[in-house]
TORPALUM-718093 format. One record per residue: residue in three letters; x, y, z of N, C-alpha, C in turn. Coordinates in steps of 0.02 Angstrom, whole numbers, padded with zeros to 5 digits, always signed. Layout:
N
alaXYZXYZXYZ
...
This chain:
64
unk-00571+00100-00616-00607+00073-00559-00570+00091-00495
unk-00598+00133-00453-00565+00150-00390-00565+00091-00342
unk-00513+00089-00301-00507+00035-00252-00525+00059-00182
unk-00550+00013-00143-00565+00026-00072-00510-00008-00031
unk-00507+00009+00033-00457-00020+00077-00461-00096+00078
unk-00520-00124+00073-00528-00197+00075-00496-00232+00015
unk-00486-00195-00039-00455-00223-00099-00380-00235-00091
unk-00349-00203-00042-00277-00210-00032-00257-00282-00019
unk-00299-00319+00016-00283-00389+00032-00277-00432-00030
unk-00311-00414-00083-00307-00452-00146-00241-00441-00182
unk-00208-00385-00167-00149-00366-00205-00083-00369-00166
unk-00086-00369-00100-00024-00372-00061-00038-00403+00008
unk+00010-00441+00031+00005-00470+00098+00033-00424+00151
unk+00069-00373+00130+00102-00327+00177+00053-00282+00214
unk-00003-00267+00183-00052-00220+00212-00096-00257+00262
unk-00070-00266+00322-00106-00304+00373-00152-00259+00415
unk-00129-00199+00431-00170-00155+00472-00218-00114+00429
unk-00269-00089+00460-00317-00047+00423-00284+00016+00397
unk-00237+00044+00435-00201+00103+00412-00162+00088+00348
unk-00129+00031+00346-00091+00012+00287-00138+00001+00227
unk-00195-00030+00239-00242-00042+00184-00271+00023+00158
unk-00286+00070+00203-00311+00135+00182-00258+00174+00143
unk-00196+00170+00166-00141+00202+00130-00135+00172+00060
unk-00138+00105+00056-00133+00071-00008-00188+00096-00056
unk-00249+00100-00032-00304+00121-00077-00297+00194-00098
unk-00275+00238-00052-00266+00308-00070-00212+00316-00124
unk-00156+00281-00115-00102+00286-00163-00123+00256-00230
unk-00153+00197-00228-00173+00164-00291-00223+00208-00329
unk-00271+00236-00295-00320+00279-00328-00289+00343-00356
unk-00242+00372-00319-00209+00432-00343-00168+00418-00406
unk-00129+00364-00404-00088+00346-00463-00133+00328-00522
unk-00187+00291-00509-00233+00274-00562-00263+00337-00594
unk-00282+00384-00553-00311+00446-00578-00261+00484-00621
unk-00198+00487-00598-00147+00525-00635-00122+00490-00698
unk-00116+00424-00695-00085+00388-00751-00135+00349-00793
unk-00190+00327-00763-00238+00286-00799-00216+00214-00808
unk-00163+00194-00774-00134+00127-00781-00145+00087-00717
unk-00190+00037-00719-00205-00004-00661-00143-00039-00633
unk-00105-00070-00677-00047-00109-00654+00004-00064-00620
unk+00014-00006-00648+00062+00041-00616+00037+00064-00548
unk-00027+00077-00543-00056+00099-00479-00047+00046-00425
unk-00060-00015-00443-00052-00070-00394+00021-00079-00375
unk+00064-00078-00424+00136-00087-00412+00163-00033-00365
unk+00146+00029-00377+00170+00085-00335+00141+00081-00265
unk+00076+00067-00260+00045+00061-00194+00076+00004-00154
unk+00089-00052-00186+00122-00108-00152+00191-00089-00128
unk+00228-00052-00168+00295-00031-00150+00295+00015-00090
unk+00250+00063-00089+00246+00111-00034+00228+00075+00031
unk+00179+00031+00029+00158-00005+00089+00215-00050+00114
unk+00249-00084+00068+00304-00128+00088+00360-00088+00122
unk+00376-00029+00095+00427+00013+00126+00406+00037+00195
unk+00342+00054+00202+00317+00077+00267+00320+00020+00319
unk+00301-00040+00299+00303-00097+00344+00376-00113+00363
unk+00421-00110+00314+00492-00124+00328+00521-00072+00375
unk+00503-00009+00366+00528+00043+00411+00503+00033+00482
unk+00441+00012+00488+00414-00002+00555+00452-00059+00587
unk+00469-00110+00548+00506-00166+00574+00576-00147+00596
unk+00608-00102+00559+00675-00078+00579+00671-00038+00643
unk+00618+00001+00652+00611+00040+00714+00602-00006+00774
unk+00563-00058+00765+00552-00106+00820+00617-00143+00837
unk+00655-00162+00786+00717-00198+00798+00768-00153+00833
unk+00769-00089+00816+00815-00042+00848+00796-00028+00920
unk+00732-00033+00936+00708-00019+01003+00724-00075+01052
unk+00736-00136+01026+00748-00192+01071+00821-00201+01085
């Protein structure tokens, strides 16, 4: 079952922006297609989005 960007909110709180949600769905769908494992796809997509959000936070902290 492919995921849409709106599905990201059900699986992670980190994907707040539309860009993050779209990234989450692209990654989850790619991993699902390659591996066939729903849980793995969600786990990897959550990890990538969390790292992206954390990196953005570090950039903001460094700028202040």
